[in-house]
PyMOL Python script that loads the backbone (N, CA, C, O; Angstrom):
from pymol import cmd

cmd.read_pdbstr("""\
ATOM      1  N   SER A   1      10.896  25.902  12.321  1.00  0.00           N
ATOM      2  CA  SER A   1      11.869  25.335  13.087  1.00  0.00           C
ATOM      3  C   SER A   1      11.682  23.789  13.270  1.00  0.00           C
ATOM      4  O   SER A   1      12.567  23.046  13.693  1.00  0.00           O
ATOM      5  N   LEU A   2      10.721  23.488  12.988  1.00  0.00           N
ATOM      6  CA  LEU A   2      10.399  21.741  13.182  1.00  0.00           C
ATOM      7  C   LEU A   2      10.853  21.090  12.082  1.00  0.00           C
ATOM      8  O   LEU A   2      11.026  19.877  12.198  1.00  0.00           O
ATOM      9  N   LEU A   3      11.136  21.722  10.814  1.00  0.00           N
ATOM     10  CA  LEU A   3      11.775  20.942   9.910  1.00  0.00           C
ATOM     11  C   LEU A   3      13.310  20.800  10.365  1.00  0.00           C
ATOM     12  O   LEU A   3      13.918  19.730  10.406  1.00  0.00           O
ATOM     13  N   ASP A   4      13.854  22.106  10.712  1.00  0.00           N
ATOM     14  CA  ASP A   4      15.265  22.091  11.100  1.00  0.00           C
ATOM     15  C   ASP A   4      15.504  20.934  11.802  1.00  0.00           C
ATOM     16  O   ASP A   4      16.234  20.010  11.443  1.00  0.00           O
ATOM     17  N   ALA A   5      14.776  21.027  12.954  1.00  0.00           N
ATOM     18  CA  ALA A   5      15.037  19.804  13.911  1.00  0.00           C
ATOM     19  C   ALA A   5      14.850  18.391  13.438  1.00  0.00           C
ATOM     20  O   ALA A   5      15.334  17.453  14.072  1.00  0.00           O
ATOM     21  N   VAL A   6      14.232  18.239  12.455  1.00  0.00           N
ATOM     22  CA  VAL A   6      13.864  16.723  11.765  1.00  0.00           C
ATOM     23  C   VAL A   6      15.299  16.577  10.700  1.00  0.00           C
ATOM     24  O   VAL A   6      15.831  15.495  10.456  1.00  0.00           O
ATOM     25  N   GLN A   7      15.715  17.760  10.213  1.00  0.00           N
ATOM     26  CA  GLN A   7      16.795  17.700   9.337  1.00  0.00           C
ATOM     27  C   GLN A   7      17.977  17.624   9.922  1.00  0.00           C
ATOM     28  O   GLN A   7      18.985  17.278   9.307  1.00  0.00           O
ATOM     29  N   GLU A   8      17.962  18.046  11.579  1.00  0.00           N
ATOM     30  CA  GLU A   8      19.196  17.995  12.233  1.00  0.00           C
ATOM     31  C   GLU A   8      19.271  16.354  12.432  1.00  0.00           C
ATOM     32  O   GLU A   8      20.396  15.926  12.173  1.00  0.00           O
ATOM     33  N   HIS A   9      18.548  15.583  12.739  1.00  0.00           N
ATOM     34  CA  HIS A   9      18.763  14.234  13.389  1.00  0.00           C
ATOM     35  C   HIS A   9      18.355  12.991  12.151  1.00  0.00           C
ATOM     36  O   HIS A   9      18.250  11.792  12.408  1.00  0.00           O
ATOM     37  N   SER A  10      18.164  13.616  10.781  1.00  0.00           N
ATOM     38  CA  SER A  10      17.868  12.818   9.994  1.00  0.00           C
ATOM     39  C   SER A  10      19.142  12.948   8.811  1.00  0.00           C
ATOM     40  O   SER A  10      19.546  14.033   8.393  1.00  0.00           O
ATOM     41  N   PRO A  11      19.686  11.586   8.365  1.00  0.00           N
ATOM     42  CA  PRO A  11      20.785  11.704   7.274  1.00  0.00           C
ATOM     43  C   PRO A  11      19.969  12.114   6.121  1.00  0.00           C
ATOM     44  O   PRO A  11      18.762  11.971   5.925  1.00  0.00           O
ATOM     45  N   MET A  12      20.981  12.709   5.326  1.00  0.00           N
ATOM     46  CA  MET A  12      20.640  13.212   3.803  1.00  0.00           C
ATOM     47  C   MET A  12      19.952  11.958   2.815  1.00  0.00           C
ATOM     48  O   MET A  12      18.929  12.081   2.141  1.00  0.00           O
ATOM     49  N   VAL A  13      20.803  10.737   2.926  1.00  0.00           N
ATOM     50  CA  VAL A  13      20.415   9.681   2.395  1.00  0.00           C
ATOM     51  C   VAL A  13      19.208   9.162   2.807  1.00  0.00           C
ATOM     52  O   VAL A  13      18.539   8.683   1.892  1.00  0.00           O
ATOM     53  N   GLY A  14      18.790   9.119   3.768  1.00  0.00           N
ATOM     54  CA  GLY A  14      17.586   8.251   4.265  1.00  0.00           C
ATOM     55  C   GLY A  14      16.340   9.420   4.186  1.00  0.00           C
ATOM     56  O   GLY A  14      15.193   9.020   3.983  1.00  0.00           O
ATOM     57  N   ARG A  15      16.562  10.621   4.324  1.00  0.00           N
ATOM     58  CA  ARG A  15      15.386  11.500   3.869  1.00  0.00           C
ATOM     59  C   ARG A  15      15.074  11.294   1.968  1.00  0.00           C
ATOM     60  O   ARG A  15      13.952  11.183   1.474  1.00  0.00           O
ATOM     61  N   PHE A  16      16.212  11.290   1.296  1.00  0.00           N
ATOM     62  CA  PHE A  16      16.012  11.004  -0.267  1.00  0.00           C
ATOM     63  C   PHE A  16      15.532   9.787  -0.370  1.00  0.00           C
ATOM     64  O   PHE A  16      14.679   9.664  -1.249  1.00  0.00           O
ATOM     65  N   TRP A  17      15.853   8.627   0.373  1.00  0.00           N
ATOM     66  CA  TRP A  17      15.291   7.209   0.250  1.00  0.00           C
ATOM     67  C   TRP A  17      14.157   7.193   0.695  1.00  0.00           C
ATOM     68  O   TRP A  17      13.423   6.324   0.225  1.00  0.00           O
ATOM     69  N   LEU A  18      13.649   8.013   1.625  1.00  0.00           N
ATOM     70  CA  LEU A  18      12.022   7.922   2.034  1.00  0.00           C
ATOM     71  C   LEU A  18      11.131   8.738   0.900  1.00  0.00           C
ATOM     72  O   LEU A  18      10.024   8.326   0.555  1.00  0.00           O
ATOM     73  N   VAL A  19      11.607   9.690   0.468  1.00  0.00           N
ATOM     74  CA  VAL A  19      10.856  10.639  -0.401  1.00  0.00           C
ATOM     75  C   VAL A  19      10.708   9.679  -1.731  1.00  0.00           C
ATOM     76  O   VAL A  19       9.609   9.542  -2.268  1.00  0.00           O
ATOM     77  N   VAL A  20      11.718   9.119  -2.153  1.00  0.00           N
ATOM     78  CA  VAL A  20      11.907   8.300  -3.483  1.00  0.00           C
ATOM     79  C   VAL A  20      10.583   7.116  -3.430  1.00  0.00           C
ATOM     80  O   VAL A  20       9.651   6.981  -4.222  1.00  0.00           O
ATOM     81  N   MET A  21      10.858   6.463  -2.375  1.00  0.00           N
ATOM     82  CA  MET A  21       9.840   5.439  -2.152  1.00  0.00           C
ATOM     83  C   MET A  21       8.651   5.498  -2.189  1.00  0.00           C
ATOM     84  O   MET A  21       7.846   4.870  -2.876  1.00  0.00           O
ATOM     85  N   LEU A  22       8.464   6.551  -1.159  1.00  0.00           N
ATOM     86  CA  LEU A  22       7.075   7.137  -1.075  1.00  0.00           C
ATOM     87  C   LEU A  22       6.403   7.535  -2.358  1.00  0.00           C
ATOM     88  O   LEU A  22       5.323   7.003  -2.613  1.00  0.00           O
ATOM     89  N   LEU A  23       6.928   8.430  -3.217  1.00  0.00           N
ATOM     90  CA  LEU A  23       6.649   8.949  -4.523  1.00  0.00           C
ATOM     91  C   LEU A  23       6.637   7.935  -5.422  1.00  0.00           C
ATOM     92  O   LEU A  23       5.645   7.962  -6.150  1.00  0.00           O
ATOM     93  N   PHE A  24       7.554   6.869  -5.663  1.00  0.00           N
ATOM     94  CA  PHE A  24       7.082   5.975  -6.464  1.00  0.00           C
ATOM     95  C   PHE A  24       5.873   5.052  -6.392  1.00  0.00           C
ATOM     96  O   PHE A  24       5.151   4.826  -7.363  1.00  0.00           O
ATOM     97  N   ARG A  25       5.650   4.388  -4.839  1.00  0.00           N
ATOM     98  CA  ARG A  25       4.745   3.770  -4.193  1.00  0.00           C
ATOM     99  C   ARG A  25       3.429   4.492  -4.815  1.00  0.00           C
ATOM    100  O   ARG A  25       2.745   3.975  -5.699  1.00  0.00           O
ATOM    101  N   ILE A  26       3.208   5.580  -4.311  1.00  0.00           N
ATOM    102  CA  ILE A  26       2.301   6.344  -4.552  1.00  0.00           C
ATOM    103  C   ILE A  26       1.587   6.646  -5.836  1.00  0.00           C
ATOM    104  O   ILE A  26       0.377   6.816  -5.980  1.00  0.00           O
ATOM    105  N   LEU A  27       2.680   6.692  -6.887  1.00  0.00           N
ATOM    106  CA  LEU A  27       2.852   7.156  -8.306  1.00  0.00           C
ATOM    107  C   LEU A  27       2.040   5.715  -8.866  1.00  0.00           C
ATOM    108  O   LEU A  27       1.086   5.770  -9.642  1.00  0.00           O
ATOM    109  N   VAL A  28       2.559   4.540  -8.365  1.00  0.00           N
ATOM    110  CA  VAL A  28       2.080   3.430  -8.891  1.00  0.00           C
ATOM    111  C   VAL A  28       0.643   2.969  -8.402  1.00  0.00           C
ATOM    112  O   VAL A  28      -0.199   2.428  -9.119  1.00  0.00           O
ATOM    113  N   LEU A  29       0.520   3.253  -7.163  1.00  0.00           N
ATOM    114  CA  LEU A  29      -0.798   2.958  -6.980  1.00  0.00           C
ATOM    115  C   LEU A  29      -1.821   4.103  -7.556  1.00  0.00           C
ATOM    116  O   LEU A  29      -2.897   3.731  -8.023  1.00  0.00           O
ATOM    117  N   ALA A  30      -1.531   5.313  -7.527  1.00  0.00           N
ATOM    118  CA  ALA A  30      -2.581   6.333  -8.378  1.00  0.00           C
ATOM    119  C   ALA A  30      -2.513   6.160  -9.862  1.00  0.00           C
ATOM    120  O   ALA A  30      -3.451   6.577 -10.542  1.00  0.00           O
ATOM    121  N   THR A  31      -1.625   5.659 -10.346  1.00  0.00           N
ATOM    122  CA  THR A  31      -1.748   5.409 -11.850  1.00  0.00           C
ATOM    123  C   THR A  31      -2.463   4.216 -12.288  1.00  0.00           C
ATOM    124  O   THR A  31      -3.576   4.190 -12.813  1.00  0.00           O
ATOM    125  N   VAL A  32      -1.689   3.219 -12.011  1.00  0.00           N
ATOM    126  CA  VAL A  32      -2.173   1.867 -12.520  1.00  0.00           C
ATOM    127  C   VAL A  32      -2.745   0.931 -11.353  1.00  0.00           C
ATOM    128  O   VAL A  32      -3.142  -0.178 -11.710  1.00  0.00           O
ATOM    129  N   GLY A  33      -2.809   1.187 -10.306  1.00  0.00           N
ATOM    130  CA  GLY A  33      -3.420   0.121  -9.195  1.00  0.00           C
ATOM    131  C   GLY A  33      -4.892  -0.221  -9.401  1.00  0.00           C
ATOM    132  O   GLY A  33      -5.205  -1.393  -9.613  1.00  0.00           O
ATOM    133  N   SER A  34      -5.800   0.733  -9.349  1.00  0.00           N
ATOM    134  CA  SER A  34      -6.921   0.731  -9.462  1.00  0.00           C
ATOM    135  C   SER A  34      -7.342  -0.085 -10.809  1.00  0.00           C
ATOM    136  O   SER A  34      -8.158  -1.003 -10.725  1.00  0.00           O
ATOM    137  N   ASP A  35      -6.814   0.246 -11.930  1.00  0.00           N
ATOM    138  CA  ASP A  35      -7.044  -0.242 -13.225  1.00  0.00           C
ATOM    139  C   ASP A  35      -6.638  -1.699 -13.172  1.00  0.00           C
ATOM    140  O   ASP A  35      -7.306  -2.531 -13.786  1.00  0.00           O
ATOM    141  N   VAL A  36      -5.521  -2.064 -12.432  1.00  0.00           N
ATOM    142  CA  VAL A  36      -5.225  -3.523 -12.491  1.00  0.00           C
ATOM    143  C   VAL A  36      -5.903  -4.596 -11.344  1.00  0.00           C
ATOM    144  O   VAL A  36      -5.987  -5.823 -11.296  1.00  0.00           O
ATOM    145  N   PHE A  37      -6.300  -3.588 -10.530  1.00  0.00           N
ATOM    146  CA  PHE A  37      -7.108  -4.676  -9.399  1.00  0.00           C
ATOM    147  C   PHE A  37      -8.630  -4.727  -9.263  1.00  0.00           C
ATOM    148  O   PHE A  37      -9.306  -5.322  -8.424  1.00  0.00           O
ATOM    149  N   GLU A  38      -8.985  -4.002 -10.235  1.00  0.00           N
ATOM    150  CA  GLU A  38     -10.646  -3.565 -10.381  1.00  0.00           C
ATOM    151  C   GLU A  38     -11.468  -4.829 -10.607  1.00  0.00           C
ATOM    152  O   GLU A  38     -12.654  -4.884 -10.283  1.00  0.00           O
ATOM    153  N   ASP A  39     -10.855  -5.776 -11.133  1.00  0.00           N
ATOM    154  CA  ASP A  39     -11.626  -6.814 -11.593  1.00  0.00           C
ATOM    155  C   ASP A  39     -11.102  -8.023 -11.308  1.00  0.00           C
ATOM    156  O   ASP A  39     -10.864  -8.901 -12.137  1.00  0.00           O
ATOM    157  N   GLU A  40     -10.881  -8.088  -9.898  1.00  0.00           N
ATOM    158  CA  GLU A  40      -9.886  -9.181  -9.114  1.00  0.00           C
ATOM    159  C   GLU A  40     -11.248 -10.453  -9.216  1.00  0.00           C
ATOM    160  O   GLU A  40     -10.785 -11.594  -9.246  1.00  0.00           O
ATOM    161  N   GLN A  41     -12.287 -10.409  -9.252  1.00  0.00           N
ATOM    162  CA  GLN A  41     -13.025 -11.761  -9.071  1.00  0.00           C
ATOM    163  C   GLN A  41     -13.505 -12.337 -10.374  1.00  0.00           C
ATOM    164  O   GLN A  41     -13.788 -13.520 -10.562  1.00  0.00           O
ATOM    165  N   GLU A  42     -13.573 -11.172 -11.423  1.00  0.00           N
ATOM    166  CA  GLU A  42     -14.404 -11.779 -12.663  1.00  0.00           C
ATOM    167  C   GLU A  42     -13.660 -12.890 -13.427  1.00  0.00           C
ATOM    168  O   GLU A  42     -14.339 -13.588 -14.180  1.00  0.00           O
ATOM    169  N   GLU A  43     -12.447 -13.112 -13.325  1.00  0.00           N
ATOM    170  CA  GLU A  43     -11.814 -14.219 -14.072  1.00  0.00           C
ATOM    171  C   GLU A  43     -11.761 -15.301 -13.097  1.00  0.00           C
ATOM    172  O   GLU A  43     -11.520 -16.411 -13.571  1.00  0.00           O
ATOM    173  N   PHE A  44     -11.920 -15.226 -11.925  1.00  0.00           N
ATOM    174  CA  PHE A  44     -11.770 -16.224 -10.981  1.00  0.00           C
ATOM    175  C   PHE A  44     -12.471 -17.392 -11.065  1.00  0.00           C
ATOM    176  O   PHE A  44     -13.638 -17.049 -11.250  1.00  0.00           O
ATOM    177  N   VAL A  45     -12.395 -18.758 -11.027  1.00  0.00           N
ATOM    178  CA  VAL A  45     -13.355 -19.887 -11.507  1.00  0.00           C
ATOM    179  C   VAL A  45     -13.535 -20.719  -9.996  1.00  0.00           C
ATOM    180  O   VAL A  45     -12.571 -21.168  -9.377  1.00  0.00           O
ATOM    181  N   CYS A  46     -14.565 -20.797  -9.666  1.00  0.00           N
ATOM    182  CA  CYS A  46     -14.775 -21.607  -8.463  1.00  0.00           C
ATOM    183  C   CYS A  46     -15.093 -23.169  -9.072  1.00  0.00           C
ATOM    184  O   CYS A  46     -15.534 -23.320 -10.212  1.00  0.00           O
ATOM    185  N   ASN A  47     -14.797 -24.358  -8.116  1.00  0.00           N
ATOM    186  CA  ASN A  47     -14.638 -25.628  -8.756  1.00  0.00           C
ATOM    187  C   ASN A  47     -15.993 -26.428  -8.230  1.00  0.00           C
ATOM    188  O   ASN A  47     -16.087 -27.650  -8.342  1.00  0.00           O
ATOM    189  N   THR A  48     -17.049 -25.589  -7.634  1.00  0.00           N
ATOM    190  CA  THR A  48     -18.050 -26.090  -7.473  1.00  0.00           C
ATOM    191  C   THR A  48     -19.205 -25.425  -8.046  1.00  0.00           C
ATOM    192  O   THR A  48     -18.726 -24.402  -8.534  1.00  0.00           O
ATOM    193  N   GLN A  49     -20.837 -25.423  -8.329  1.00  0.00           N
ATOM    194  CA  GLN A  49     -21.744 -24.686  -8.871  1.00  0.00           C
ATOM    195  C   GLN A  49     -22.564 -24.426  -7.904  1.00  0.00           C
ATOM    196  O   GLN A  49     -23.729 -24.133  -8.173  1.00  0.00           O
ATOM    197  N   GLN A  50     -21.994 -24.497  -6.236  1.00  0.00           N
ATOM    198  CA  GLN A  50     -23.241 -23.969  -5.424  1.00  0.00           C
ATOM    199  C   GLN A  50     -23.336 -22.420  -5.454  1.00  0.00           C
ATOM    200  O   GLN A  50     -22.446 -21.699  -5.906  1.00  0.00           O
ATOM    201  N   PRO A  51     -24.555 -21.966  -4.904  1.00  0.00           N
ATOM    202  CA  PRO A  51     -24.818 -20.750  -4.880  1.00  0.00           C
ATOM    203  C   PRO A  51     -23.561 -20.042  -3.668  1.00  0.00           C
ATOM    204  O   PRO A  51     -23.213 -20.621  -2.639  1.00  0.00           O
ATOM    205  N   GLY A  52     -23.096 -18.807  -4.092  1.00  0.00           N
ATOM    206  CA  GLY A  52     -22.479 -18.225  -3.196  1.00  0.00           C
ATOM    207  C   GLY A  52     -20.651 -19.008  -2.969  1.00  0.00           C
ATOM    208  O   GLY A  52     -19.885 -18.777  -2.034  1.00  0.00           O
ATOM    209  N   CYS A  53     -20.490 -19.624  -3.770  1.00  0.00           N
ATOM    210  CA  CYS A  53     -19.473 -20.233  -3.691  1.00  0.00           C
ATOM    211  C   CYS A  53     -18.344 -19.492  -4.192  1.00  0.00           C
ATOM    212  O   CYS A  53     -17.272 -19.593  -3.595  1.00  0.00           O
ATOM    213  N   LYS A  54     -18.440 -18.790  -5.170  1.00  0.00           N
ATOM    214  CA  LYS A  54     -17.405 -17.721  -5.887  1.00  0.00           C
ATOM    215  C   LYS A  54     -16.761 -16.901  -4.801  1.00  0.00           C
ATOM    216  O   LYS A  54     -15.559 -16.982  -4.551  1.00  0.00           O
ATOM    217  N   PRO A  55     -17.653 -16.054  -4.120  1.00  0.00           N
ATOM    218  CA  PRO A  55     -16.729 -15.327  -2.924  1.00  0.00           C
ATOM    219  C   PRO A  55     -16.203 -15.988  -1.823  1.00  0.00           C
ATOM    220  O   PRO A  55     -15.204 -15.573  -1.235  1.00  0.00           O
ATOM    221  N   VAL A  56     -16.780 -16.939  -1.521  1.00  0.00           N
ATOM    222  CA  VAL A  56     -16.166 -18.001  -0.441  1.00  0.00           C
ATOM    223  C   VAL A  56     -14.826 -18.581  -0.722  1.00  0.00           C
ATOM    224  O   VAL A  56     -13.961 -18.738   0.140  1.00  0.00           O
ATOM    225  N   CYS A  57     -14.691 -18.931  -2.151  1.00  0.00           N
ATOM    226  CA  CYS A  57     -13.406 -19.602  -2.631  1.00  0.00           C
ATOM    227  C   CYS A  57     -12.399 -18.546  -2.642  1.00  0.00           C
ATOM    228  O   CYS A  57     -11.314 -18.653  -2.070  1.00  0.00           O
ATOM    229  N   TYR A  58     -12.861 -17.306  -3.445  1.00  0.00           N
ATOM    230  CA  TYR A  58     -11.944 -16.173  -3.704  1.00  0.00           C
ATOM    231  C   TYR A  58     -11.387 -15.572  -2.128  1.00  0.00           C
ATOM    232  O   TYR A  58     -10.203 -15.312  -1.912  1.00  0.00           O
ATOM    233  N   ASP A  59     -12.251 -15.451  -1.326  1.00  0.00           N
ATOM    234  CA  ASP A  59     -11.746 -15.070  -0.107  1.00  0.00           C
ATOM    235  C   ASP A  59     -10.754 -16.008   0.749  1.00  0.00           C
ATOM    236  O   ASP A  59      -9.817 -15.504   1.368  1.00  0.00           O
ATOM    237  N   ALA A  60     -11.021 -17.506   0.758  1.00  0.00           N
ATOM    238  CA  ALA A  60     -10.110 -18.284   0.959  1.00  0.00           C
ATOM    239  C   ALA A  60      -8.763 -18.408   0.083  1.00  0.00           C
ATOM    240  O   ALA A  60      -7.800 -19.063   0.479  1.00  0.00           O
ATOM    241  N   ALA A  61      -8.788 -17.673  -1.225  1.00  0.00           N
ATOM    242  CA  ALA A  61      -7.708 -18.048  -2.027  1.00  0.00           C
ATOM    243  C   ALA A  61      -6.806 -16.666  -1.453  1.00  0.00           C
ATOM    244  O   ALA A  61      -5.634 -16.711  -1.078  1.00  0.00           O
ATOM    245  N   PHE A  62      -7.434 -15.789  -1.481  1.00  0.00           N
ATOM    246  CA  PHE A  62      -6.883 -14.148  -1.600  1.00  0.00           C
ATOM    247  C   PHE A  62      -7.753 -13.337  -0.104  1.00  0.00           C
ATOM    248  O   PHE A  62      -8.760 -12.633  -0.185  1.00  0.00           O
ATOM    249  N   PRO A  63      -6.943 -13.734   1.286  1.00  0.00           N
ATOM    250  CA  PRO A  63      -7.473 -12.983   2.098  1.00  0.00           C
ATOM    251  C   PRO A  63      -7.766 -11.306   2.069  1.00  0.00           C
ATOM    252  O   PRO A  63      -8.593 -10.688   2.739  1.00  0.00           O
ATOM    253  N   ILE A  64      -6.995 -10.888   1.262  1.00  0.00           N
ATOM    254  CA  ILE A  64      -6.748  -9.482   1.642  1.00  0.00           C
ATOM    255  C   ILE A  64      -6.551  -8.988  -0.047  1.00  0.00           C
ATOM    256  O   ILE A  64      -5.785  -9.503  -0.862  1.00  0.00           O
ATOM    257  N   SER A  65      -7.353  -8.008  -0.236  1.00  0.00           N
ATOM    258  CA  SER A  65      -7.101  -7.570  -1.841  1.00  0.00           C
ATOM    259  C   SER A  65      -5.844  -6.955  -1.816  1.00  0.00           C
ATOM    260  O   SER A  65      -5.268  -6.405  -0.877  1.00  0.00           O
ATOM    261  N   HIS A  66      -5.467  -7.139  -3.090  1.00  0.00           N
ATOM    262  CA  HIS A  66      -3.977  -6.749  -3.256  1.00  0.00           C
ATOM    263  C   HIS A  66      -3.807  -5.134  -3.480  1.00  0.00           C
ATOM    264  O   HIS A  66      -2.762  -4.602  -3.103  1.00  0.00           O
ATOM    265  N   TYR A  67      -4.615  -4.531  -3.960  1.00  0.00           N
ATOM    266  CA  TYR A  67      -4.814  -2.953  -3.730  1.00  0.00           C
ATOM    267  C   TYR A  67      -4.742  -2.407  -2.682  1.00  0.00           C
ATOM    268  O   TYR A  67      -3.986  -1.467  -2.439  1.00  0.00           O
ATOM    269  N   ARG A  68      -5.752  -3.071  -1.684  1.00  0.00           N
ATOM    270  CA  ARG A  68      -5.516  -2.616  -0.303  1.00  0.00           C
ATOM    271  C   ARG A  68      -4.268  -2.972   0.523  1.00  0.00           C
ATOM    272  O   ARG A  68      -3.905  -2.340   1.515  1.00  0.00           O
ATOM    273  N   PHE A  69      -3.586  -4.161  -0.043  1.00  0.00           N
ATOM    274  CA  PHE A  69      -2.386  -4.214   0.531  1.00  0.00           C
ATOM    275  C   PHE A  69      -1.547  -3.255   0.423  1.00  0.00           C
ATOM    276  O   PHE A  69      -0.923  -2.718   1.339  1.00  0.00           O
ATOM    277  N   LEU A  70      -1.496  -2.886  -1.325  1.00  0.00           N
ATOM    278  CA  LEU A  70      -0.545  -1.732  -1.589  1.00  0.00           C
ATOM    279  C   LEU A  70      -0.901  -0.428  -0.948  1.00  0.00           C
ATOM    280  O   LEU A  70      -0.070   0.452  -0.723  1.00  0.00           O
ATOM    281  N   VAL A  71      -2.078  -0.352  -0.686  1.00  0.00           N
ATOM    282  CA  VAL A  71      -2.321   1.088   0.147  1.00  0.00           C
ATOM    283  C   VAL A  71      -1.688   0.896   1.644  1.00  0.00           C
ATOM    284  O   VAL A  71      -0.976   1.709   2.234  1.00  0.00           O
ATOM    285  N   PHE A  72      -2.124  -0.374   2.104  1.00  0.00           N
ATOM    286  CA  PHE A  72      -1.747  -0.708   3.674  1.00  0.00           C
ATOM    287  C   PHE A  72       0.287  -0.592   3.538  1.00  0.00           C
ATOM    288  O   PHE A  72       0.817   0.042   4.452  1.00  0.00           O
ATOM    289  N   HIS A  73       0.932  -1.001   2.793  1.00  0.00           N
ATOM    290  CA  HIS A  73       2.092  -0.737   2.234  1.00  0.00           C
ATOM    291  C   HIS A  73       2.840   0.456   2.323  1.00  0.00           C
ATOM    292  O   HIS A  73       3.961   0.661   2.789  1.00  0.00           O
ATOM    293  N   VAL A  74       2.074   1.153   1.829  1.00  0.00           N
ATOM    294  CA  VAL A  74       2.266   2.921   1.741  1.00  0.00           C
ATOM    295  C   VAL A  74       2.152   3.616   2.644  1.00  0.00           C
ATOM    296  O   VAL A  74       2.885   4.603   2.720  1.00  0.00           O
ATOM    297  N   VAL A  75       1.050   3.306   3.793  1.00  0.00           N
ATOM    298  CA  VAL A  75       0.637   3.997   5.255  1.00  0.00           C
ATOM    299  C   VAL A  75       1.614   3.412   6.186  1.00  0.00           C
ATOM    300  O   VAL A  75       2.000   4.119   7.116  1.00  0.00           O
ATOM    301  N   VAL A  76       2.079   2.181   6.056  1.00  0.00           N
ATOM    302  CA  VAL A  76       3.211   1.657   7.052  1.00  0.00           C
ATOM    303  C   VAL A  76       4.541   2.397   6.685  1.00  0.00           C
ATOM    304  O   VAL A  76       5.261   2.939   7.524  1.00  0.00           O
ATOM    305  N   LEU A  77       4.746   2.367   5.569  1.00  0.00           N
ATOM    306  CA  LEU A  77       6.020   2.808   4.858  1.00  0.00           C
ATOM    307  C   LEU A  77       6.225   4.337   5.429  1.00  0.00           C
ATOM    308  O   LEU A  77       7.287   4.648   5.969  1.00  0.00           O
ATOM    309  N   SER A  78       5.074   5.330   5.267  1.00  0.00           N
ATOM    310  CA  SER A  78       5.177   6.431   5.899  1.00  0.00           C
ATOM    311  C   SER A  78       4.977   6.738   7.524  1.00  0.00           C
ATOM    312  O   SER A  78       5.388   7.747   8.097  1.00  0.00           O
ATOM    313  N   ALA A  79       4.345   5.778   8.053  1.00  0.00           N
ATOM    314  CA  ALA A  79       4.335   6.103   9.346  1.00  0.00           C
ATOM    315  C   ALA A  79       5.329   6.404  10.465  1.00  0.00           C
ATOM    316  O   ALA A  79       5.109   7.126  11.437  1.00  0.00           O
ATOM    317  N   PRO A  80       6.525   5.705  10.167  1.00  0.00           N
ATOM    318  CA  PRO A  80       7.831   5.868  10.946  1.00  0.00           C
ATOM    319  C   PRO A  80       7.921   7.333  10.739  1.00  0.00           C
ATOM    320  O   PRO A  80       7.737   8.061  11.714  1.00  0.00           O
ATOM    321  N   ALA A  81       8.202   7.881   9.503  1.00  0.00           N
ATOM    322  CA  ALA A  81       8.725   9.295   9.059  1.00  0.00           C
ATOM    323  C   ALA A  81       7.557  10.593   9.784  1.00  0.00           C
ATOM    324  O   ALA A  81       7.910  11.692  10.211  1.00  0.00           O
ATOM    325  N   ALA A  82       6.057  10.013   9.743  1.00  0.00           N
ATOM    326  CA  ALA A  82       5.273  10.824  10.468  1.00  0.00           C
ATOM    327  C   ALA A  82       5.241  10.753  11.807  1.00  0.00           C
ATOM    328  O   ALA A  82       4.780  11.684  12.468  1.00  0.00           O
ATOM    329  N   LEU A  83       5.703   9.694  12.339  1.00  0.00           N
ATOM    330  CA  LEU A  83       5.829   9.671  13.632  1.00  0.00           C
ATOM    331  C   LEU A  83       7.097  10.508  14.115  1.00  0.00           C
ATOM    332  O   LEU A  83       7.142  11.258  15.089  1.00  0.00           O
ATOM    333  N   PHE A  84       7.899  10.274  13.407  1.00  0.00           N
ATOM    334  CA  PHE A  84       9.487  11.197  13.974  1.00  0.00           C
ATOM    335  C   PHE A  84       9.249  12.530  13.530  1.00  0.00           C
ATOM    336  O   PHE A  84      10.071  13.386  13.856  1.00  0.00           O
ATOM    337  N   VAL A  85       8.458  12.787  12.979  1.00  0.00           N
ATOM    338  CA  VAL A  85       8.180  14.539  12.615  1.00  0.00           C
ATOM    339  C   VAL A  85       7.614  14.960  13.817  1.00  0.00           C
ATOM    340  O   VAL A  85       8.102  15.877  14.478  1.00  0.00           O
ATOM    341  N   ILE A  86       6.428  14.231  14.199  1.00  0.00           N
ATOM    342  CA  ILE A  86       5.313  14.692  15.538  1.00  0.00           C
ATOM    343  C   ILE A  86       6.262  14.661  16.736  1.00  0.00           C
ATOM    344  O   ILE A  86       6.163  15.514  17.619  1.00  0.00           O
ATOM    345  N   PHE A  87       7.359  13.505  16.790  1.00  0.00           N
ATOM    346  CA  PHE A  87       7.991  13.502  18.059  1.00  0.00           C
ATOM    347  C   PHE A  87       9.197  14.664  17.891  1.00  0.00           C
ATOM    348  O   PHE A  87       9.399  15.222  18.969  1.00  0.00           O
ATOM    349  N   ALA A  88       9.952  15.108  16.919  1.00  0.00           N
ATOM    350  CA  ALA A  88      10.767  16.158  16.459  1.00  0.00           C
ATOM    351  C   ALA A  88      10.031  17.639  17.127  1.00  0.00           C
ATOM    352  O   ALA A  88      10.533  18.738  16.891  1.00  0.00           O
TER     353      ALA A  88
END
""", "prot")
cmd.dss("prot")
cmd.show_as("cartoon", "prot")
cmd.util.cbc("prot")
cmd.orient("prot")
């Protein structure tokens, strides 16, 4: 009965679009996400030779990890649908 209530209030195009977007993004994250972003700091070059400069320079250049940003994006994309199902 819960799914019937949800289907009653959401259009077919919206349901299809949400499923396609979630599956595509989760598929990309699961297949290539960790392999692409596993060595983020390996080739990063700091312009000084001070100890501890590399992590500080990298954090200043890239405040959030790309992989974590993509995971956050999937969570934010799926949150409205989950809240709607809980509400219905």
